[in-house]
N, C-alpha and C positions, 0 to 999 in steps of 0.2 A: 535786640537792638543791634543794628549794623554799624553803629558808630565806633570810632577808635576807642580802645580800652582806656585811653588817657583822657577821655571826655568826662567832665564832671556831669552828674546826672541827678534828676529828681524823679522819684518813683511815687506815683499816686495810685494805689490799688494795684492793678495789673499793667498800668501804663507807665512807660519809661520815657523820659524827656531828657535831652541834653541841655547843659547849661554852658553858654559861652563864658570863657574866662573873664571877659570884661563885665559880664552881668552877674557873676557869682555872688558877690557881696550883697548887691541889692536884692537878688532873688532870695537869699537866705534870710535877710531882714524881713522881706515881705511875707514869706512863708511863716516865719516865727510869729509875726504880728497877727496874721490871719488865724493861726492855730490857737494862740493864747487869748485872742479877743473875739473869736467867732465871727470874723469879718470876711468879706470877699475881696480878692486881689486879682489883678491882671499881671501875668508873669511872661517876660520875654524868654522863650525857650526855643529849643531846636527839636524838630520832629525826630523821633527815635529811629525811623526807617529811612527817611530821605535826607535828613540833616538840614532841611529848610527851616528858616526862621518862622515861628508861629507865636501866637498869643494864647496862653492857657489861663482860664479863669478858675481859681481855687476858692471854694467856699469853706472857710475854716469851721463854720458851724455845722456843716454837713459831712465833713471829712473826719474819719476817726484817726487817721495817722498818715504820715508821709515819710519818705526816706530821702535824705539829702546826702549824696556821696560826693565829697569835695576832694577825693583822692589823697587824703592825708594819711600817712602811716602805711605800713605794708598791706598789700592786697592779699586775700586768702590764698592765692596761688603763687605768692611771692615769698621770698625769704629775706630776712634782715639780719644784720650782724648785731 
């Protein structure tokens, strides 16, 4: 992913998508709802290569897991006091 390392992201399988700060809360709620209830949702994300706005459809019934990185806490390559 060529995005800035300060970009929140959603990983579905091998695909990485950016999450705009303004959309982060809604995206997290929608992903959680889809995964817990086995429903499909439309997510406003950023293409991991170009950074363009895209809509990604997530089927919670068919997806085994996703990763949501909201950049909280130290990064693996960072140190904290």
